[in-house]
GUFISE-430251 format. One record per atom (N, C-alpha, C): atom name; x, y, z. Coordinates in steps of 0.05 Angstrom, whole numbers. Layout:
// residues N
<rec "CA",<X,Y,Z>>
...
***
This chain:
// residues 79
<rec "N",<4733,4368,1559>>
<rec "CA",<4721,4390,1561>>
<rec "C",<4738,4414,1581>>
<rec "N",<4729,4431,1567>>
<rec "CA",<4745,4454,1588>>
<rec "C",<4716,4470,1598>>
<rec "N",<4721,4474,1625>>
<rec "CA",<4703,4481,1653>>
<rec "C",<4711,4492,1670>>
<rec "N",<4690,4525,1682>>
<rec "CA",<4702,4536,1692>>
<rec "C",<4693,4518,1727>>
<rec "N",<4713,4518,1747>>
<rec "CA",<4702,4494,1774>>
<rec "C",<4709,4538,1786>>
<rec "N",<4693,4527,1809>>
<rec "CA",<4689,4555,1828>>
<rec "C",<4699,4531,1861>>
<rec "N",<4724,4542,1880>>
<rec "CA",<4736,4522,1894>>
<rec "C",<4722,4550,1921>>
<rec "N",<4711,4553,1934>>
<rec "CA",<4703,4554,1963>>
<rec "C",<4721,4543,1985>>
<rec "N",<4727,4569,1997>>
<rec "CA",<4740,4563,2025>>
<rec "C",<4772,4551,2023>>
<rec "N",<4785,4567,2002>>
<rec "CA",<4810,4550,1994>>
<rec "C",<4839,4571,2009>>
<rec "N",<4849,4555,2021>>
<rec "CA",<4867,4564,2037>>
<rec "C",<4892,4572,2017>>
<rec "N",<4908,4601,2024>>
<rec "CA",<4928,4611,2022>>
<rec "C",<4946,4591,2003>>
<rec "N",<4961,4576,2013>>
<rec "CA",<4979,4547,2002>>
<rec "C",<4957,4526,1981>>
<rec "N",<4933,4521,1985>>
<rec "CA",<4925,4513,1966>>
<rec "C",<4920,4518,1951>>
<rec "N",<4920,4547,1938>>
<rec "CA",<4905,4562,1913>>
<rec "C",<4931,4558,1899>>
<rec "N",<4956,4556,1900>>
<rec "CA",<4978,4551,1872>>
<rec "C",<4970,4518,1865>>
<rec "N",<4976,4505,1887>>
<rec "CA",<4971,4471,1874>>
<rec "C",<4951,4468,1866>>
<rec "N",<4923,4483,1870>>
<rec "CA",<4904,4477,1850>>
<rec "C",<4911,4497,1823>>
<rec "N",<4919,4517,1812>>
<rec "CA",<4933,4519,1798>>
<rec "C",<4947,4506,1773>>
<rec "N",<4957,4492,1789>>
<rec "CA",<4985,4478,1770>>
<rec "C",<4959,4453,1758>>
<rec "N",<4937,4435,1777>>
<rec "CA",<4929,4420,1771>>
<rec "C",<4917,4422,1762>>
<rec "N",<4902,4445,1757>>
<rec "CA",<4877,4437,1733>>
<rec "C",<4894,4463,1706>>
<rec "N",<4930,4471,1705>>
<rec "CA",<4931,4493,1684>>
<rec "C",<4929,4468,1664>>
<rec "N",<4919,4479,1643>>
<rec "CA",<4914,4467,1605>>
<rec "C",<4886,4454,1607>>
<rec "N",<4870,4444,1633>>
<rec "CA",<4848,4430,1634>>
<rec "C",<4822,4447,1637>>
<rec "N",<4824,4466,1661>>
<rec "CA",<4800,4483,1666>>
<rec "C",<4811,4504,1692>>
<rec "N",<4794,4523,1684>>
<rec "CA",<4795,4547,1696>>
<rec "C",<4785,4544,1727>>
<rec "N",<4802,4556,1745>>
<rec "CA",<4794,4552,1769>>
<rec "C",<4785,4575,1785>>
<rec "N",<4773,4589,1798>>
<rec "CA",<4764,4614,1823>>
<rec "C",<4765,4603,1841>>
<rec "N",<4785,4613,1857>>
<rec "CA",<4785,4606,1882>>
<rec "C",<4772,4623,1911>>
<rec "N",<4762,4619,1920>>
<rec "CA",<4745,4642,1935>>
<rec "C",<4762,4627,1972>>
<rec "N",<4766,4653,1977>>
<rec "CA",<4773,4646,2014>>
<rec "C",<4751,4637,2036>>
<rec "N",<4728,4650,2026>>
<rec "CA",<4702,4635,2038>>
<rec "C",<4693,4618,2037>>
<rec "N",<4672,4609,2048>>
<rec "CA",<4667,4580,2053>>
<rec "C",<4651,4586,2051>>
<rec "N",<4631,4553,2023>>
<rec "CA",<4603,4548,2020>>
<rec "C",<4581,4550,2044>>
<rec "N",<4554,4561,2038>>
<rec "CA",<4530,4566,2058>>
<rec "C",<4521,4584,2040>>
<rec "N",<4491,4592,2056>>
<rec "CA",<4470,4605,2037>>
<rec "C",<4478,4631,2030>>
<rec "N",<4489,4643,2049>>
<rec "CA",<4505,4673,2041>>
<rec "C",<4520,4664,2012>>
<rec "N",<4554,4658,2015>>
<rec "CA",<4548,4658,1991>>
<rec "C",<4549,4629,1968>>
<rec "N",<4539,4622,1971>>
<rec "CA",<4521,4598,1952>>
<rec "C",<4508,4610,1928>>
<rec "N",<4500,4639,1928>>
<rec "CA",<4492,4650,1903>>
<rec "C",<4516,4655,1888>>
<rec "N",<4534,4662,1896>>
<rec "CA",<4553,4671,1877>>
<rec "C",<4566,4646,1863>>
<rec "N",<4555,4620,1864>>
<rec "CA",<4559,4599,1846>>
<rec "C",<4550,4604,1822>>
<rec "N",<4531,4617,1817>>
<rec "CA",<4514,4621,1786>>
<rec "C",<4525,4619,1763>>
<rec "N",<4523,4598,1756>>
<rec "CA",<4534,4594,1722>>
<rec "C",<4556,4580,1726>>
<rec "N",<4566,4570,1745>>
<rec "CA",<4592,4549,1745>>
<rec "C",<4584,4520,1751>>
<rec "N",<4591,4502,1733>>
<rec "CA",<4573,4481,1727>>
<rec "C",<4583,4455,1743>>
<rec "N",<4608,4467,1759>>
<rec "CA",<4628,4452,1780>>
<rec "C",<4630,4467,1805>>
<rec "N",<4629,4459,1828>>
<rec "CA",<4642,4473,1847>>
<rec "C",<4656,4458,1872>>
<rec "N",<4677,4466,1879>>
<rec "CA",<4697,4457,1895>>
<rec "C",<4686,4460,1930>>
<rec "N",<4693,4438,1938>>
<rec "CA",<4680,4458,1977>>
<rec "C",<4698,4438,1986>>
<rec "N",<4703,4460,2011>>
<rec "CA",<4723,4449,2029>>
<rec "C",<4707,4431,2060>>
<rec "N",<4715,4417,2084>>
<rec "CA",<4711,4405,2092>>
<rec "C",<4686,4426,2111>>
<rec "N",<4693,4447,2115>>
<rec "CA",<4678,4469,2122>>
<rec "C",<4650,4483,2117>>
<rec "N",<4647,4473,2091>>
<rec "CA",<4623,4479,2078>>
<rec "C",<4595,4462,2082>>
<rec "N",<4576,4480,2080>>
<rec "CA",<4544,4479,2090>>
<rec "C",<4546,4465,2049>>
<rec "N",<4533,4436,2064>>
<rec "CA",<4519,4429,2043>>
<rec "C",<4497,4420,2048>>
<rec "N",<4477,4429,2058>>
<rec "CA",<4448,4421,2059>>
<rec "C",<4429,4426,2046>>
<rec "N",<4415,4417,2045>>
<rec "CA",<4396,4419,2036>>
<rec "C",<4386,4447,2008>>
<rec "N",<4379,4475,2022>>
<rec "CA",<4377,4485,2018>>
<rec "C",<4406,4495,2004>>
<rec "N",<4426,4487,2022>>
<rec "CA",<4448,4508,1998>>
<rec "C",<4459,4487,1969>>
<rec "N",<4444,4472,1968>>
<rec "CA",<4444,4444,1948>>
<rec "C",<4420,4457,1929>>
<rec "N",<4397,4463,1936>>
<rec "CA",<4376,4471,1916>>
<rec "C",<4388,4493,1904>>
<rec "N",<4407,4520,1917>>
<rec "CA",<4404,4548,1899>>
<rec "C",<4429,4548,1890>>
<rec "N",<4452,4511,1896>>
<rec "CA",<4470,4514,1871>>
<rec "C",<4450,4502,1857>>
<rec "N",<4447,4483,1862>>
<rec "CA",<4431,4477,1827>>
<rec "C",<4412,4487,1817>>
<rec "N",<4394,4507,1824>>
<rec "CA",<4382,4541,1811>>
<rec "C",<4393,4548,1795>>
<rec "N",<4422,4553,1808>>
<rec "CA",<4445,4576,1784>>
<rec "C",<4460,4551,1769>>
<rec "N",<4455,4535,1772>>
<rec "CA",<4464,4515,1747>>
<rec "C",<4489,4500,1745>>
<rec "N",<4492,4493,1774>>
<rec "CA",<4515,4472,1788>>
<rec "C",<4512,4446,1786>>
<rec "N",<4519,4438,1770>>
<rec "CA",<4525,4403,1773>>
<rec "C",<4537,4380,1787>>
<rec "N",<4552,4393,1793>>
<rec "CA",<4569,4372,1803>>
<rec "C",<4587,4393,1834>>
<rec "N",<4590,4372,1850>>
<rec "CA",<4607,4377,1875>>
<rec "C",<4634,4366,1882>>
<rec "N",<4645,4375,1881>>
<rec "CA",<4679,4364,1884>>
<rec "C",<4687,4367,1905>>
<rec "N",<4687,4340,1937>>
<rec "CA",<4695,4355,1967>>
<rec "C",<4727,4344,1967>>
<rec "N",<4736,4382,1977>>
<rec "CA",<4758,4372,1981>>
<rec "C",<4770,4359,2003>>
<rec "N",<4778,4340,2015>>
<rec "CA",<4789,4325,2050>>
<rec "C",<4807,4315,2047>>
<rec "N",<4822,4317,2064>>
<rec "CA",<4849,4306,2070>>
<rec "C",<4844,4270,2095>>
<rec "N",<4856,4260,2086>>
<rec "CA",<4857,4230,2112>>
<rec "C",<4845,4216,2107>>
***
């Protein structure tokens, strides 16, 4: 299944790595802004959202994402 992924908080050096990792499988739209109450509405229509460790995943944000059709959140972190 080919889906579009919206990735929040993507750093400049991270963007080409994500594009290569998903090439031919999924489309990734990368944003440099972090996920929070103000930016969550941008995810409307995306079933999958990728967030960084600096994202706000509060109940309010999760409700906004769910209302917009998001069904999965993939957290990016290291360590």
